[in-house]
C-alpha positions as CSV (number, residue, x, y, z in Angstrom):
1,M,-69.7,-54.3,-49.4
2,R,-66.7,-52.0,-50.2
3,I,-67.0,-48.5,-48.8
4,R,-65.1,-45.9,-50.9
5,P,-63.9,-42.8,-49.0
6,R,-65.3,-39.5,-50.1
7,V,-63.2,-36.7,-51.5
8,N,-63.6,-34.6,-48.4
9,D,-62.5,-37.4,-46.2
10,L,-59.3,-37.8,-48.2
11,L,-58.6,-34.1,-47.9
12,W,-58.9,-34.1,-44.2
13,M,-56.8,-37.2,-43.9
14,G,-54.1,-35.6,-46.1
15,A,-54.2,-32.4,-44.0
16,G,-53.9,-34.4,-40.8
17,A,-50.9,-36.3,-42.0
18,A,-49.2,-33.2,-43.1
19,V,-49.7,-31.6,-39.7
20,L,-48.4,-34.7,-38.0
21,L,-45.4,-34.8,-40.3
22,L,-44.7,-31.1,-39.6
23,F,-44.8,-31.7,-35.8
24,I,-42.4,-34.6,-36.1
25,L,-40.0,-32.5,-38.1
26,L,-40.1,-29.6,-35.6
27,V,-39.5,-32.1,-32.7
28,L,-36.6,-33.6,-34.6
29,L,-35.1,-30.3,-35.5
30,F,-35.6,-28.4,-32.2
31,G,-36.3,-31.0,-29.7
32,K,-39.1,-31.1,-27.1
33,P,-40.4,-27.6,-26.2
34,P,-39.3,-26.6,-22.6
35,G,-41.8,-27.3,-20.0
36,P,-42.6,-25.1,-16.9
37,D,-39.8,-26.7,-14.9
38,A,-37.2,-26.1,-17.6
39,R,-38.3,-22.4,-17.9
40,L,-38.2,-21.9,-14.2
41,A,-34.6,-23.4,-14.0
42,A,-33.5,-21.1,-16.8
43,R,-35.1,-18.1,-14.9
44,V,-33.2,-19.2,-11.7
45,R,-29.9,-19.4,-13.6
46,R,-30.4,-15.9,-15.1
47,L,-31.2,-14.4,-11.6
48,D,-28.1,-16.2,-10.3
49,L,-25.9,-14.6,-13.0
50,V,-27.3,-11.2,-12.3
51,A,-26.6,-11.6,-8.5
52,R,-23.1,-12.8,-9.2
53,M,-22.4,-9.8,-11.5
54,Q,-23.6,-7.4,-8.7
55,L,-21.3,-9.2,-6.3
56,G,-18.4,-9.2,-8.7
57,L,-18.8,-5.5,-9.3
58,A,-18.8,-4.7,-5.6
59,S,-15.7,-6.9,-5.1
60,A,-13.9,-5.1,-8.0
61,S,-14.8,-1.7,-6.6
62,E,-13.6,-2.7,-3.1
63,A,-10.2,-3.9,-4.5
64,E,-9.9,-0.8,-6.6
65,K,-10.2,1.5,-3.6
66,S,-7.7,-0.6,-1.7
67,A,-5.3,-0.3,-4.6
68,V,-5.7,3.4,-4.5
69,L,-5.2,3.7,-0.7
70,A,-2.4,1.2,-0.4
71,I,1.0,2.7,0.8
72,T,3.3,0.3,-1.1
73,D,3.8,-0.7,-4.8
74,A,3.4,-4.3,-3.9
75,A,0.1,-3.8,-2.1
76,S,-1.2,-1.6,-4.8
77,Q,-0.4,-4.1,-7.4
78,S,-1.9,-7.0,-5.5
79,F,-5.2,-5.1,-5.0
80,A,-5.2,-4.0,-8.6
81,D,-4.8,-7.5,-9.8
82,Q,-7.8,-8.6,-7.6
83,A,-9.9,-5.8,-9.1
84,R,-9.0,-6.8,-12.6
85,S,-9.8,-10.5,-11.8
86,S,-13.2,-9.6,-10.4
87,T,-14.0,-7.4,-13.4
88,A,-13.0,-10.2,-15.8
89,E,-15.4,-12.6,-14.0
90,V,-18.2,-10.1,-14.4
91,E,-17.5,-9.9,-18.1
92,R,-17.7,-13.7,-18.4
93,E,-21.0,-13.8,-16.6
94,R,-22.3,-11.0,-18.8
95,R,-21.5,-12.9,-21.9
96,E,-23.2,-16.1,-20.5
97,L,-26.3,-14.1,-19.5
98,A,-26.4,-12.5,-23.0
99,E,-26.4,-16.0,-24.5
100,Q,-29.2,-17.2,-22.2
101,L,-31.3,-14.1,-22.9
102,S,-30.8,-14.6,-26.7
103,Q,-32.4,-18.1,-26.3
104,G,-35.2,-17.5,-23.8
105,G,-35.3,-13.9,-22.5
106,T,-37.7,-11.1,-23.3
107,Q,-37.0,-8.1,-25.5
108,E,-37.1,-5.9,-22.4
109,E,-34.5,-8.0,-20.7
110,R,-32.2,-8.0,-23.7
111,G,-32.5,-4.2,-23.9
112,L,-31.7,-3.8,-20.2
113,L,-28.6,-6.0,-20.6
114,D,-27.5,-3.9,-23.5
115,G,-27.8,-0.9,-21.3
116,F,-25.7,-2.5,-18.6
117,S,-23.2,-3.6,-21.2
118,R,-22.7,0.1,-22.3
119,R,-22.2,1.2,-18.7
120,F,-19.9,-1.7,-18.0
121,A,-17.6,-0.9,-20.8
122,E,-17.2,2.6,-19.4
123,F,-16.6,1.0,-16.0
124,Q,-13.8,-1.0,-17.5
125,K,-12.3,2.0,-19.3
126,I,-12.2,4.1,-16.1
127,D,-10.8,1.2,-14.2
128,D,-7.9,0.7,-16.6
129,E,-6.8,4.3,-16.2
130,L,-7.4,4.4,-12.5
131,L,-5.5,1.2,-11.6
132,G,-2.7,2.1,-13.9
133,L,-2.3,5.3,-11.9
134,A,-2.7,3.7,-8.5
135,V,0.1,1.2,-8.8
136,R,2.7,3.9,-9.6
137,N,2.3,5.8,-6.2
138,S,4.2,8.8,-7.4
139,N,2.9,11.1,-4.7
140,L,3.8,8.6,-1.9
141,K,7.3,8.2,-3.4
142,A,7.6,12.0,-3.4
143,Y,6.6,12.3,0.2
144,A,9.0,9.6,1.1
145,L,11.9,11.5,-0.5
146,A,10.8,14.8,1.0
147,F,10.6,13.6,4.5
148,G,13.5,11.1,4.1
149,A,16.6,11.8,2.0
150,G,15.5,15.5,1.3
151,A,15.1,16.3,5.0
152,D,18.3,14.6,5.8
153,A,20.3,16.7,3.3
154,V,18.8,19.9,4.7
155,D,19.6,18.8,8.3
156,E,23.2,18.0,7.3
157,M,23.5,21.4,5.6
158,R,22.3,23.2,8.7
159,T,24.6,21.3,10.9
160,A,27.6,22.3,8.7
161,L,26.6,25.9,8.6
162,S,26.2,25.9,12.4
163,G,29.8,24.8,12.5
164,V,30.8,27.7,10.2
165,V,28.9,30.2,12.4
166,A,30.4,28.7,15.7
167,A,33.9,29.1,14.4
168,N,33.3,32.6,13.3
169,A,31.1,34.0,16.0
170,D,32.7,37.4,15.8
171,S,31.7,37.9,12.2
172,R,28.2,39.4,11.6
173,E,28.6,38.9,7.9
174,V,29.3,35.2,8.2
175,T,26.4,34.7,10.6
176,A,23.9,36.6,8.4
177,L,24.8,34.8,5.3
178,A,24.8,31.4,7.0
179,L,21.5,32.0,8.6
180,G,20.1,33.4,5.2
181,A,21.1,30.1,3.4
182,E,19.7,28.0,6.2
183,I,16.3,29.8,6.2
184,G,16.0,29.7,2.4
185,A,16.7,26.0,2.4
186,L,14.0,25.4,5.1
187,R,11.5,27.5,3.1
188,I,12.0,25.3,0.1
189,Q,11.6,22.3,2.2
190,T,8.2,23.5,3.6
191,L,6.9,24.2,0.1
192,L,7.4,20.6,-1.0
193,P,4.5,18.9,0.8
194,P,1.9,21.4,-0.6
195,H,3.3,20.8,-4.0
196,I,3.0,17.1,-3.6
197,A,-0.6,17.3,-2.5
198,E,-1.6,19.9,-5.1
199,P,-3.9,18.7,-7.9
200,S,-3.7,22.0,-10.0
201,D,-0.8,22.5,-12.4
202,A,-1.2,26.3,-12.1
203,R,-0.7,26.2,-8.4
204,M,2.3,23.9,-8.7
205,D,3.8,26.4,-11.1
206,E,3.4,29.1,-8.4
207,L,5.0,27.0,-5.8
208,E,7.9,26.1,-8.1
209,A,8.5,29.8,-8.8
210,Q,8.7,30.5,-5.1
211,M,11.2,27.6,-4.7
212,A,13.3,29.0,-7.5
213,R,13.5,32.5,-5.9
214,E,14.5,30.9,-2.6
215,D,17.0,28.7,-4.3
216,E,18.6,31.6,-6.0
217,Q,19.1,33.4,-2.7
218,V,20.5,30.3,-1.0
219,R,23.0,29.9,-3.7
220,S,24.0,33.6,-3.6
221,D,24.6,33.4,0.2
222,L,26.7,30.2,-0.1
223,Q,28.7,31.8,-2.9
224,R,29.3,35.0,-0.8
225,L,30.4,32.9,2.2
226,A,32.9,31.0,-0.1
227,A,34.3,34.3,-1.2
228,I,35.2,35.5,2.3
229,P,39.0,35.0,2.6
230,K,39.1,33.3,5.9
231,L,36.5,30.8,4.9
232,R,38.4,29.6,1.8
233,G,39.0,25.9,2.1
234,N,36.6,25.7,5.1
235,G,35.5,22.0,5.5
236,D,32.1,22.8,7.0
237,L,31.2,25.3,4.3
238,A,32.2,22.8,1.7
239,T,30.0,20.1,3.3
240,A,27.1,22.7,3.5
241,A,27.4,23.5,-0.2
242,A,27.6,19.8,-1.1
243,R,24.6,18.9,1.0
244,Y,22.6,21.6,-0.5
245,A,23.5,20.5,-4.0
246,K,22.3,17.0,-3.0
247,F,19.1,18.5,-1.7
248,G,18.6,20.2,-5.1
249,E,18.9,16.9,-6.9
250,I,16.4,15.3,-4.6
251,R,14.1,18.3,-5.0
252,S,14.1,17.8,-8.7
253,Q,13.1,14.2,-8.3
254,I,10.4,15.1,-5.9
255,L,8.9,17.7,-8.2
256,A,8.9,15.3,-11.1
257,L,7.1,12.7,-9.1
258,S,4.7,15.3,-7.7
259,R,3.9,16.4,-11.2
260,E,2.8,12.8,-12.2
261,N,0.2,13.1,-9.4
262,T,-0.8,9.5,-9.7
263,N,-2.2,9.1,-6.2
264,V,-4.1,12.4,-6.3
265,R,-5.5,11.7,-9.7
266,S,-6.5,8.1,-9.0
267,L,-8.2,9.1,-5.8
268,S,-10.1,11.8,-7.6
269,I,-11.2,9.4,-10.3
270,S,-12.2,6.9,-7.7
271,L,-14.4,9.3,-5.9
272,K,-16.0,11.0,-8.9
273,E,-16.1,9.2,-12.3
274,K,-15.8,5.6,-10.9
275,R,-18.4,6.1,-8.2
276,Q,-20.9,7.4,-10.7
277,V,-20.4,4.6,-13.2
278,M,-20.5,2.1,-10.4
279,L,-24.0,3.4,-9.4
280,D,-25.1,3.3,-13.0
281,C,-24.0,-0.3,-13.4
282,D,-25.7,-1.3,-10.2
283,E,-28.9,0.4,-11.2
284,A,-28.9,-1.3,-14.6
285,L,-28.5,-4.7,-13.0
286,S,-31.2,-4.0,-10.4
287,Q,-33.6,-3.2,-13.3
288,L,-32.7,-6.3,-15.2
289,E,-33.1,-8.4,-12.0
290,D,-36.7,-6.9,-11.5
291,A,-37.6,-7.7,-15.2
292,I,-36.5,-11.3,-14.8
293,R,-38.4,-11.8,-11.6
294,K,-41.6,-10.5,-13.2
295,E,-41.5,-13.0,-15.9
296,P,-44.8,-15.0,-16.1
297,T,-43.8,-18.7,-15.5
298,E,-46.5,-21.2,-16.2
299,G,-47.1,-23.6,-13.5
300,N,-46.0,-21.7,-10.5
301,A,-47.3,-18.7,-8.5
302,Y,-44.0,-17.1,-7.3
303,G,-44.5,-13.9,-9.3
304,E,-42.6,-10.9,-8.0
305,R,-41.9,-12.7,-4.7
306,F,-39.4,-15.0,-6.5
307,H,-35.9,-14.1,-5.2
308,V,-32.4,-15.5,-5.8
309,R,-29.7,-14.3,-3.5
């Protein structure tokens, strides 16, 4: 006896075949859906990337501060290179984490990473400016000139003027003019360190105006000494004038370096703008870390106690 399938049976068989075919196609196209172990492994990797980014930011910040505080160009450059290297590694890890979250993360996690990315872009922008300033060390170079070649020139000028005074001890005019020139040069010398340390352009202008007035007086005293008949052709006076002229050249170099203010500016940026953006980046990563830890993972009971460090 031959049994003929009913229409309903045929419909159900057709629907079942269609579902089976669709499942096979999905498997072929997308592979086997990840199980609990695969999802847990992906979660661990994401937490590991966040931890590495936090460590990289801390390393970059430490190297940046060392670059700012270093006392030689070579040391500043070395620390600046280390800072840039650490920042580049954080950027690589950020991109990898973005790729992972695009495949298996939550909308909240992707939003938190976007927030970090914006702050990190600001971090990189500030770092570029800060490190570019730090390696130039203009203030340190200005100090080196002020307490080195500049101080030597003033000392040599004073020694020469002392010789002029000693040889003309009976002349009040020579003594007064020589001491006036010496005191004026010393006043200029004492105004240089405050200028180098000064962050304000307005205050620098005031200090330079004081120096200009003292310089005018020193030059006047030296010219009046040179006009005294018995001092014409005097070797010590010629040496004093030459050493003061040298001090003037050095002073111009010092003021130019001081105006760049790279050490003062880099330190200010490090303590203000850089510190704030660093805190913002760290907070953004902490929030992202918390969000990843709270992901429900089927097949385990780790919950919020799950940590990767």
